[in-house]
Each structure stands twice: as structure tokens, then as C-alpha cells.
VMD Tcl script that builds the backbone (N, CA, C; Angstrom):
set m [mol new atoms 246]
animate dup $m
set s [atomselect $m all]
$s set {name element resname resid chain x y z} {
  {N N UNK 1 A 0.872 -1.176 0.065}
  {CA C UNK 1 A -0.096 -0.040 0.004}
  {C C UNK 1 A 0.792 1.184 0.031}
  {N N UNK 2 A 0.444 2.164 -0.806}
  {CA C UNK 2 A 1.284 3.386 -0.959}
  {C C UNK 2 A 0.569 4.523 -0.111}
  {N N UNK 3 A 1.236 5.534 0.413}
  {CA C UNK 3 A 0.696 6.643 1.013}
  {C C UNK 3 A 0.982 7.829 0.263}
  {N N UNK 4 A 0.085 8.675 0.049}
  {CA C UNK 4 A 0.247 10.045 -0.526}
  {C C UNK 4 A -0.126 11.118 0.474}
  {N N UNK 5 A 0.581 12.149 0.452}
  {CA C UNK 5 A 0.210 13.169 1.435}
  {C C UNK 5 A 0.051 14.481 0.754}
  {N N UNK 6 A -0.834 15.385 1.376}
  {CA C UNK 6 A -0.930 16.710 0.885}
  {C C UNK 6 A -1.333 17.600 2.073}
  {N N UNK 7 A -1.232 18.948 1.679}
  {CA C UNK 7 A -1.697 19.906 2.729}
  {C C UNK 7 A -2.983 20.524 2.426}
  {N N UNK 8 A -3.731 20.769 3.403}
  {CA C UNK 8 A -5.116 21.374 3.213}
  {C C UNK 8 A -5.052 22.711 4.018}
  {N N UNK 9 A -5.663 23.786 3.446}
  {CA C UNK 9 A -5.774 24.968 4.213}
  {C C UNK 9 A -7.186 24.894 4.861}
  {N N UNK 10 A -7.212 24.839 6.198}
  {CA C UNK 10 A -8.431 24.540 6.945}
  {C C UNK 10 A -8.642 25.655 7.999}
  {N N UNK 11 A -9.532 26.539 7.931}
  {CA C UNK 11 A -9.764 27.638 8.768}
  {C C UNK 11 A -8.579 28.475 8.964}
  {N N UNK 12 A -7.793 28.798 7.927}
  {CA C UNK 12 A -6.705 29.610 8.060}
  {C C UNK 12 A -5.442 28.867 8.444}
  {N N UNK 13 A -5.584 27.622 8.805}
  {CA C UNK 13 A -4.371 26.918 9.319}
  {C C UNK 13 A -4.089 25.690 8.343}
  {N N UNK 14 A -2.833 25.279 8.300}
  {CA C UNK 14 A -2.523 24.263 7.363}
  {C C UNK 14 A -2.613 23.004 8.246}
  {N N UNK 15 A -3.450 22.009 7.614}
  {CA C UNK 15 A -3.722 20.745 8.029}
  {C C UNK 15 A -3.006 19.785 7.121}
  {N N UNK 16 A -2.240 18.767 7.789}
  {CA C UNK 16 A -1.559 17.773 7.076}
  {C C UNK 16 A -2.365 16.402 6.948}
  {N N UNK 17 A -2.785 16.049 5.901}
  {CA C UNK 17 A -3.470 14.738 5.734}
  {C C UNK 17 A -2.705 13.709 5.046}
  {N N UNK 18 A -3.010 12.439 5.275}
  {CA C UNK 18 A -2.340 11.256 4.589}
  {C C UNK 18 A -3.436 10.607 3.952}
  {N N UNK 19 A -3.343 10.300 2.600}
  {CA C UNK 19 A -4.362 9.444 1.963}
  {C C UNK 19 A -3.653 8.288 1.650}
  {N N UNK 20 A -4.282 7.195 1.875}
  {CA C UNK 20 A -3.834 5.715 1.589}
  {C C UNK 20 A -4.613 5.184 0.504}
  {N N UNK 21 A -3.968 4.523 -0.442}
  {CA C UNK 21 A -4.706 3.901 -1.573}
  {C C UNK 21 A -4.011 2.621 -1.888}
  {N N UNK 22 A -4.608 1.712 -2.592}
  {CA C UNK 22 A -4.048 0.463 -2.882}
  {C C UNK 22 A -3.146 0.723 -4.210}
  {N N UNK 23 A -2.031 0.186 -4.181}
  {CA C UNK 23 A -1.148 0.205 -5.302}
  {C C UNK 23 A -1.455 -0.892 -6.263}
  {N N UNK 24 A -1.698 -0.731 -7.590}
  {CA C UNK 24 A -2.011 -1.710 -8.476}
  {C C UNK 24 A -0.831 -2.759 -8.400}
  {N N UNK 25 A -1.330 -4.144 -8.648}
  {CA C UNK 25 A -0.234 -5.113 -8.579}
  {C C UNK 25 A 0.614 -5.002 -9.805}
  {N N UNK 26 A 1.850 -5.525 -9.721}
  {CA C UNK 26 A 2.763 -5.495 -10.804}
  {C C UNK 26 A 2.192 -6.007 -12.117}
  {N N UNK 27 A 1.367 -7.156 -11.926}
  {CA C UNK 27 A 0.941 -7.784 -13.238}
  {C C UNK 27 A -0.137 -6.879 -13.934}
  {N N UNK 28 A -0.887 -6.152 -13.043}
  {CA C UNK 28 A -1.855 -5.217 -13.652}
  {C C UNK 28 A -1.127 -4.040 -14.381}
  {N N UNK 29 A -0.065 -3.480 -13.779}
  {CA C UNK 29 A 0.636 -2.424 -14.304}
  {C C UNK 29 A 1.335 -2.886 -15.599}
  {N N UNK 30 A 1.907 -4.094 -15.651}
  {CA C UNK 30 A 2.640 -4.668 -16.802}
  {C C UNK 30 A 1.658 -4.829 -17.897}
  {N N UNK 31 A 0.417 -5.354 -17.607}
  {CA C UNK 31 A -0.677 -5.595 -18.633}
  {C C UNK 31 A -1.041 -4.157 -19.228}
  {N N UNK 32 A -1.309 -3.284 -18.362}
  {CA C UNK 32 A -1.720 -1.932 -18.825}
  {C C UNK 32 A -0.610 -1.266 -19.681}
  {N N UNK 33 A 0.642 -1.409 -19.336}
  {CA C UNK 33 A 1.790 -1.004 -20.091}
  {C C UNK 33 A 1.934 -1.657 -21.438}
  {N N UNK 34 A 1.763 -2.934 -21.424}
  {CA C UNK 34 A 1.819 -3.699 -22.775}
  {C C UNK 34 A 0.639 -3.247 -23.502}
  {N N UNK 35 A -0.424 -2.984 -23.040}
  {CA C UNK 35 A -1.703 -2.542 -23.909}
  {C C UNK 35 A -1.374 -1.136 -24.535}
  {N N UNK 36 A -0.676 -0.304 -23.735}
  {CA C UNK 36 A -0.399 1.010 -24.200}
  {C C UNK 36 A 0.609 0.887 -25.354}
  {N N UNK 37 A 1.613 -0.018 -25.218}
  {CA C UNK 37 A 2.574 -0.101 -26.231}
  {C C UNK 37 A 1.920 -0.588 -27.437}
  {N N UNK 38 A 1.094 -1.603 -27.380}
  {CA C UNK 38 A 0.319 -2.184 -28.453}
  {C C UNK 38 A -0.468 -1.109 -29.290}
  {N N UNK 39 A -1.118 -0.306 -28.471}
  {CA C UNK 39 A -2.015 0.774 -29.012}
  {C C UNK 39 A -1.147 1.742 -29.702}
  {N N UNK 40 A 0.051 2.023 -29.278}
  {CA C UNK 40 A 0.921 2.952 -29.915}
  {C C UNK 40 A 1.453 2.379 -31.160}
  {N N UNK 41 A 1.763 1.022 -31.145}
  {CA C UNK 41 A 2.241 0.394 -32.371}
  {C C UNK 41 A 1.142 0.432 -33.463}
  {N N UNK 42 A -0.200 0.280 -33.127}
  {CA C UNK 42 A -1.232 0.228 -33.996}
  {C C UNK 42 A -1.419 1.714 -34.537}
  {N N UNK 43 A -1.210 2.790 -33.767}
  {CA C UNK 43 A -1.156 4.067 -34.312}
  {C C UNK 43 A -0.140 4.394 -35.285}
  {N N UNK 44 A 1.032 3.748 -34.984}
  {CA C UNK 44 A 2.235 3.845 -36.042}
  {C C UNK 44 A 1.881 3.191 -37.315}
  {N N UNK 45 A 1.222 2.109 -37.294}
  {CA C UNK 45 A 0.871 1.340 -38.439}
  {C C UNK 45 A -0.206 2.166 -39.271}
  {N N UNK 46 A -1.254 2.707 -38.593}
  {CA C UNK 46 A -2.311 3.390 -39.275}
  {C C UNK 46 A -2.105 4.878 -39.479}
  {N N UNK 47 A -1.512 5.709 -38.602}
  {CA C UNK 47 A -1.318 7.055 -38.840}
  {C C UNK 47 A 0.169 7.504 -38.917}
  {N N UNK 48 A 1.053 6.560 -38.774}
  {CA C UNK 48 A 2.500 6.981 -38.923}
  {C C UNK 48 A 3.189 7.030 -37.679}
  {N N UNK 49 A 4.623 7.023 -37.818}
  {CA C UNK 49 A 5.529 6.934 -36.617}
  {C C UNK 49 A 5.509 8.249 -35.892}
  {N N UNK 50 A 5.341 9.381 -36.628}
  {CA C UNK 50 A 5.281 10.727 -35.958}
  {C C UNK 50 A 4.118 10.831 -34.976}
  {N N UNK 51 A 2.996 10.396 -35.525}
  {CA C UNK 51 A 1.805 10.417 -34.566}
  {C C UNK 51 A 2.052 9.487 -33.386}
  {N N UNK 52 A 2.495 8.216 -33.547}
  {CA C UNK 52 A 2.800 7.428 -32.523}
  {C C UNK 52 A 3.712 7.947 -31.442}
  {N N UNK 53 A 4.784 8.587 -31.951}
  {CA C UNK 53 A 5.774 9.116 -31.011}
  {C C UNK 53 A 5.158 10.344 -30.256}
  {N N UNK 54 A 4.328 11.208 -30.943}
  {CA C UNK 54 A 3.678 12.287 -30.287}
  {C C UNK 54 A 2.720 11.742 -29.298}
  {N N UNK 55 A 2.013 10.663 -29.503}
  {CA C UNK 55 A 1.110 10.155 -28.467}
  {C C UNK 55 A 1.919 9.688 -27.250}
  {N N UNK 56 A 3.109 8.956 -27.592}
  {CA C UNK 56 A 3.959 8.384 -26.492}
  {C C UNK 56 A 4.545 9.522 -25.564}
  {N N UNK 57 A 4.851 10.627 -26.224}
  {CA C UNK 57 A 5.442 11.804 -25.422}
  {C C UNK 57 A 4.332 12.335 -24.584}
  {N N UNK 58 A 3.078 12.294 -25.123}
  {CA C UNK 58 A 2.032 13.042 -24.340}
  {C C UNK 58 A 1.733 12.284 -23.118}
  {N N UNK 59 A 2.156 10.917 -22.894}
  {CA C UNK 59 A 1.956 10.271 -21.652}
  {C C UNK 59 A 2.823 10.784 -20.521}
  {N N UNK 60 A 3.845 11.430 -20.873}
  {CA C UNK 60 A 4.893 12.118 -20.028}
  {C C UNK 60 A 5.620 10.808 -19.172}
  {N N UNK 61 A 5.646 9.740 -19.865}
  {CA C UNK 61 A 6.326 8.558 -19.211}
  {C C UNK 61 A 7.390 8.043 -20.145}
  {N N UNK 62 A 8.695 8.402 -19.699}
  {CA C UNK 62 A 9.776 7.956 -20.645}
  {C C UNK 62 A 9.961 6.572 -20.735}
  {N N UNK 63 A 9.410 5.687 -19.862}
  {CA C UNK 63 A 9.343 4.254 -20.100}
  {C C UNK 63 A 8.656 3.844 -21.204}
  {N N UNK 64 A 7.442 4.487 -21.363}
  {CA C UNK 64 A 6.619 4.214 -22.634}
  {C C UNK 64 A 7.356 4.516 -23.830}
  {N N UNK 65 A 8.003 5.833 -23.939}
  {CA C UNK 65 A 8.569 6.186 -25.042}
  {C C UNK 65 A 9.776 5.149 -25.346}
  {N N UNK 66 A 10.462 4.828 -24.410}
  {CA C UNK 66 A 11.631 3.995 -24.574}
  {C C UNK 66 A 11.122 2.472 -25.226}
  {N N UNK 67 A 10.081 1.994 -24.507}
  {CA C UNK 67 A 9.586 0.732 -24.973}
  {C C UNK 67 A 9.089 0.743 -26.233}
  {N N UNK 68 A 8.436 1.949 -26.719}
  {CA C UNK 68 A 7.930 2.091 -28.079}
  {C C UNK 68 A 8.971 2.014 -29.064}
  {N N UNK 69 A 10.241 2.768 -28.764}
  {CA C UNK 69 A 11.313 2.778 -29.569}
  {C C UNK 69 A 11.981 1.431 -29.726}
  {N N UNK 70 A 12.008 0.745 -28.650}
  {CA C UNK 70 A 12.539 -0.755 -28.776}
  {C C UNK 70 A 11.725 -1.693 -29.645}
  {N N UNK 71 A 10.391 -1.499 -29.464}
  {CA C UNK 71 A 9.457 -2.358 -30.237}
  {C C UNK 71 A 9.372 -1.928 -31.723}
  {N N UNK 72 A 9.433 -0.625 -32.051}
  {CA C UNK 72 A 9.503 -0.145 -33.394}
  {C C UNK 72 A 10.908 -0.625 -34.122}
  {N N UNK 73 A 12.002 -0.642 -33.328}
  {CA C UNK 73 A 13.304 -1.016 -33.884}
  {C C UNK 73 A 13.302 -2.483 -34.247}
  {N N UNK 74 A 12.623 -3.262 -33.281}
  {CA C UNK 74 A 12.648 -4.697 -33.539}
  {C C UNK 74 A 11.784 -4.928 -34.750}
  {N N UNK 75 A 10.642 -4.315 -34.961}
  {CA C UNK 75 A 9.735 -4.575 -36.108}
  {C C UNK 75 A 10.424 -4.081 -37.366}
  {N N UNK 76 A 11.135 -3.068 -37.329}
  {CA C UNK 76 A 11.924 -2.687 -38.548}
  {C C UNK 76 A 12.987 -3.627 -38.913}
  {N N UNK 77 A 13.806 -4.151 -37.838}
  {CA C UNK 77 A 14.794 -5.136 -38.034}
  {C C UNK 77 A 14.189 -6.559 -38.662}
  {N N UNK 78 A 12.993 -6.864 -38.131}
  {CA C UNK 78 A 12.306 -8.009 -38.552}
  {C C UNK 78 A 11.857 -7.939 -40.038}
  {N N UNK 79 A 11.261 -6.619 -40.376}
  {CA C UNK 79 A 10.874 -6.362 -41.743}
  {C C UNK 79 A 12.072 -6.400 -42.774}
  {N N UNK 80 A 13.195 -6.039 -42.281}
  {CA C UNK 80 A 14.345 -6.031 -43.163}
  {C C UNK 80 A 15.008 -7.276 -43.291}
  {N N UNK 81 A 14.595 -8.291 -42.467}
  {CA C UNK 81 A 15.265 -9.654 -42.461}
  {C C UNK 81 A 16.529 -9.763 -41.662}
  {N N UNK 82 A 16.742 -8.942 -40.778}
  {CA C UNK 82 A 17.859 -8.923 -39.896}
  {C C UNK 82 A 17.612 -9.484 -38.594}
}
mol reanalyze $m
mol bondsrecalc $m
mol representation Tube
mol addrep $m
């Protein structure tokens, strides 16, 4: 379980609160990540590489952009027969 904290202004005084929430399991995150990469690959196929990279950057997640690059490079190598 992860905890997130924030400050609230309460009647002119700062109050510190802690919110607890369930952290998604690694398998859930991995499945979501794989689905994002597959969706970006489909965008690359249908609308072009530039649009797929734009969408990946819009996630503000460098891991997504890096994995998209890796998968695109692998598909290009496979298409070239290397």
C-alpha cells in the first residue's frame, strides 16, 4: 500500500493529511503498459510513426517512449530480415 500526502488549508491553518490507497499489482501495471505499447504500435501502423511518438510523449512517461522505440526498432529489423 502506498501513501500520498498533501496539505489542506483549513480555517486559516495548514492541516496535514495522509491518503492511503491500494497500489495496483505489478501484473496489472505490466498488462496496462503492454496494452499502451500495442495501442501505440497500432497508431504507428495506421497514422504513422510521428503520430505514435507524439502520443507516447503525451503520456509524460519516458518508459513508454523507450519501450515504443525498442518495439519499433525490432519490427523494422524483422521487416528488413535482420
